[in-house]
N, C-alpha and C positions, 0 to 999 in steps of 0.2 A: 551512735557511730563513734568509734574510738579515733584517736588522733592519727594513727597510722593509715587507716582507711581513708580518712578525710584528706590527708596529705597526698595519698596515692591518686585519688580522684581529681584533686586540684592540679596535680602534676600532669595527669593524663589529659585533662581538659585544656591545660595550657599548651601542651604539645600539639594537640589537634588544632587548636586555634592558631598557633604559629604556622603549622603546615598549611592551613587554609589561607592565611594572609600571604604567605610566601607564594603559593600557587596563584593567587589573585594578582599579586604584584608582577610575577613573571608574565602572566597572560596579558596584563595591561601594558607591560613594557615592550614585549616582543611583538613586533608587527609580523605579518605572514612572510614578508621577504627576509626578515631577520632570522626566522627559524632555520633557514638553510645555513646561514652564516653561523648561528649558534651551534648547529649540528656539526659543522665543519670544525669549529673550535673544540668541541668535545671529542671528536674523533682524533684531532691532532694531539690533544692532551692524553688521550688513551694510548696513542702510538708512542708518545714519549715515555709513558709508564712501562711499556713492554720492554 
């Protein structure tokens, strides 16, 4: 395996691992009652962008 392919797979693995850890952190941090508040914050930010 040449260096470019190895670097590609290491980068892809790192991105997948980062996404998994981020999802786990959000699910651990956000309680069910906070999901509504988080959704409200996201919709407020989306309204500001428009």
